[in-house]
C-alpha positions as CSV (number, residue, x, y, z in Angstrom):
1,M,-22.7,16.5,-16.3
2,L,-23.2,12.8,-15.9
3,R,-21.1,12.0,-18.9
4,R,-18.2,14.1,-17.6
5,L,-18.4,12.3,-14.2
6,N,-18.3,8.9,-16.0
7,I,-15.2,9.9,-17.9
8,A,-13.5,11.3,-14.8
9,G,-14.3,8.1,-12.9
10,A,-13.0,6.0,-15.9
11,I,-9.6,7.9,-16.0
12,L,-9.3,7.8,-12.1
13,S,-9.9,4.0,-12.2
14,A,-7.4,3.6,-15.1
15,V,-4.8,5.7,-13.1
16,I,-5.5,3.4,-10.0
17,C,-5.1,0.2,-12.2
18,I,-1.9,1.4,-13.8
19,T,-0.5,2.4,-10.3
20,L,-1.3,-1.1,-8.9
21,C,0.4,-2.8,-11.8
22,A,3.5,-0.6,-11.6
23,T,3.7,-1.0,-7.9
24,W,3.2,-4.8,-8.2
25,A,6.0,-5.0,-10.8
26,R,8.2,-2.7,-8.7
27,L,7.9,-4.7,-5.5
28,L,8.3,-8.1,-7.2
29,P,12.2,-8.4,-7.0
30,I,12.2,-6.4,-3.6
31,R,11.9,-8.3,-0.2
32,D,12.1,-5.2,2.1
33,G,9.3,-3.4,0.2
34,I,9.0,0.4,0.1
35,P,9.1,2.4,3.4
36,L,6.3,4.9,3.5
37,R,6.4,8.5,4.8
38,G,4.1,10.9,6.5
39,P,1.4,9.3,8.8
40,F,2.5,5.8,7.6
41,A,6.1,6.2,8.6
42,D,6.1,2.9,10.7
43,W,4.8,1.0,7.8
44,R,5.9,-0.3,4.3
45,L,4.3,-1.2,1.1
46,M,5.1,-4.7,0.2
47,S,3.9,-7.4,-2.2
48,L,4.1,-11.2,-1.5
49,N,2.8,-14.2,-3.5
50,G,0.5,-12.2,-5.7
51,R,-0.9,-10.0,-2.8
52,I,-0.1,-6.3,-2.0
53,G,-0.4,-4.5,1.3
54,F,1.3,-3.1,4.4
55,D,3.3,-4.4,7.3
56,D,4.9,-2.8,10.3
57,R,8.6,-3.8,9.7
58,P,10.0,-0.1,9.9
59,G,8.3,0.3,13.2
60,R,9.2,-3.2,14.4
61,N,12.9,-2.6,13.4
62,R,12.8,0.8,15.6
63,I,11.5,-1.2,18.5
64,I,14.2,-3.9,18.1
65,D,16.9,-1.1,18.0
66,A,15.4,0.4,21.1
67,W,15.2,-2.8,22.8
68,R,19.0,-3.6,22.0
69,Q,19.9,-0.2,23.3
70,E,18.1,-0.6,26.5
71,G,19.6,-4.2,26.8
72,S,23.1,-2.9,26.5
73,E,22.4,-0.4,29.2
74,R,20.9,-3.0,31.5
75,I,23.7,-5.5,30.9
76,A,26.2,-2.7,31.6
77,E,24.5,-1.9,34.9
78,W,24.3,-5.6,35.7
79,R,28.1,-5.9,35.2
80,R,28.8,-2.9,37.4
81,K,26.8,-4.6,40.2
82,I,28.7,-7.8,39.8
83,S,32.0,-5.8,40.0
84,R,30.6,-4.0,43.1
85,T,29.7,-7.3,44.7
86,V,33.0,-8.8,44.2
87,E,34.6,-5.7,45.6
88,L,32.4,-5.9,48.6
89,Y,33.1,-9.5,49.1
90,S,36.8,-9.0,49.0
91,A,36.5,-6.2,51.5
92,W,34.5,-8.6,53.9
93,E,37.0,-11.3,53.6
94,A,39.8,-8.8,54.5
95,S,37.8,-7.2,57.5
96,R,35.2,-9.9,58.6
97,S,33.2,-7.0,59.9
98,P,29.5,-7.1,60.3
99,E,29.2,-3.8,58.2
100,A,31.1,-5.2,55.4
101,L,29.0,-8.4,55.4
102,S,25.9,-6.3,55.4
103,A,27.0,-4.3,52.5
104,Y,28.1,-7.4,50.6
105,D,24.6,-9.1,51.2
106,A,22.7,-5.9,49.9
107,A,25.0,-5.8,46.8
108,E,24.3,-9.5,46.2
109,A,20.7,-9.0,46.5
110,A,20.6,-6.1,44.1
111,Q,22.7,-8.3,41.6
112,K,20.2,-11.1,41.9
113,D,17.3,-8.5,41.2
114,M,19.2,-7.2,38.3
115,S,19.6,-10.8,36.9
116,D,15.8,-11.3,37.2
117,V,15.1,-7.9,35.4
118,I,17.5,-9.0,32.5
119,T,15.9,-12.3,32.2
120,A,12.4,-10.8,32.0
121,F,13.7,-8.2,29.6
122,A,15.1,-11.0,27.4
123,D,11.7,-12.7,27.5
124,R,10.2,-9.5,25.8
125,D,12.4,-10.0,22.7
126,P,10.6,-8.1,19.9
127,R,12.5,-10.2,17.3
128,W,10.0,-13.0,17.9
129,K,7.0,-10.8,17.4
130,P,5.3,-11.4,14.2
131,L,4.7,-8.7,11.7
132,A,1.4,-7.0,11.6
133,T,0.5,-7.6,7.9
134,H,-2.6,-6.4,6.1
135,T,-2.6,-7.7,2.4
136,L,-5.2,-8.1,-0.4
137,P,-5.0,-10.2,-3.6
138,I,-3.7,-7.8,-6.2
139,Y,-5.3,-9.6,-9.3
140,P,-9.0,-8.8,-8.2
141,L,-7.9,-5.2,-7.5
142,I,-6.3,-4.9,-11.0
143,I,-9.3,-6.5,-12.7
144,A,-11.9,-4.5,-10.7
145,T,-10.2,-1.2,-11.5
146,S,-9.7,-2.1,-15.2
147,L,-13.4,-2.8,-15.8
148,W,-14.6,0.7,-15.8
149,P,-12.0,2.2,-18.2
150,G,-12.2,-1.1,-20.3
151,G,-15.9,-0.8,-20.7
152,M,-15.7,2.9,-21.6
153,F,-13.1,2.0,-24.1
154,F,-15.3,-0.8,-25.6
155,L,-18.3,1.5,-25.9
156,F,-16.1,4.2,-27.5
157,V,-14.9,1.8,-30.1
158,R,-18.3,0.2,-30.7
159,R,-19.8,3.7,-31.2
160,R,-17.1,4.8,-33.6
161,M,-17.7,1.5,-35.6
162,M,-21.4,2.2,-35.6
163,L,-21.0,5.7,-36.9
164,R,-18.5,4.5,-39.6
165,R,-21.3,1.7,-40.8
166,R,-24.0,4.6,-40.7
167,R,-21.9,7.0,-42.7
168,R,-21.1,4.4,-45.3
169,A,-24.7,3.3,-45.6
170,G,-26.0,6.8,-45.9
171,C,-28.0,6.7,-42.5
172,C,-28.5,9.3,-40.0
173,L,-25.5,9.2,-37.6
174,H,-27.9,9.8,-34.5
175,C,-30.8,7.4,-35.1
176,G,-29.7,5.2,-38.0
177,Y,-32.6,6.2,-40.3
178,D,-32.0,5.6,-44.0
179,L,-31.4,8.9,-45.7
180,R,-30.5,7.7,-49.2
181,A,-34.1,8.5,-50.5
182,T,-34.4,11.8,-48.6
183,P,-33.9,14.9,-50.9
184,A,-31.1,17.1,-49.5
185,G,-30.0,20.6,-50.4
186,D,-27.1,21.9,-48.6
187,S,-25.3,19.1,-46.9
188,F,-24.6,21.2,-43.9
189,L,-28.2,22.1,-43.4
190,S,-29.8,18.7,-44.1
191,R,-31.8,17.3,-41.3
192,C,-33.0,13.7,-40.6
193,P,-36.8,13.5,-40.9
194,E,-36.8,11.0,-38.2
195,C,-35.1,12.8,-35.5
196,G,-34.7,16.3,-36.8
197,R,-31.0,16.5,-36.2
198,V,-28.4,17.6,-38.7
199,S,-26.6,14.6,-40.1
200,A,-23.7,14.5,-42.3
201,G,-24.7,11.1,-43.6
202,S,-27.7,12.6,-45.4
203,V,-25.6,13.0,-48.5
204,A,-23.5,9.9,-48.1
205,G,-25.7,7.7,-50.5
206,L,-26.2,10.5,-53.1
């Protein structure tokens, strides 16, 4: 059971390592990164100067678009108020009545209030907001995820070489006991006198 878990962990670690390498290579020539979907729809996967991580450019772009749309509506309303103020001023000049003057003063005050609103709105320009970026160096991640499968591969090659040496030397494949002086009948039934296991190497030296 433990061996299966070890193999499964090594395979998973190798898949993560390969994914990191492929993602890093995929993102190297791309400045905009890869937009993510699902719960991370407002983020993108990006790579920069040997680091890999996430930033909120898609969400920031949506905020900028909404800000521009709202700004266009506010500016259109401000222009309508200016036109209304000009019209009321012309009416007051023509009539010189207190009612026209009162209406003109109210329109001018509304225009000034709208100007203040637009100024405050422009100060909230999200284009100057820095990106929320979360990155990690990619090289340590690749090295860390390659240690497990690399170690498993090294142990596998080392064991294969050891079994080959024991088989050529006529030793037990399990414990390494020298079987060249051990009498053997049927090679498939020969057992090592040291560990008691059936060993194909018991007849290698005969």
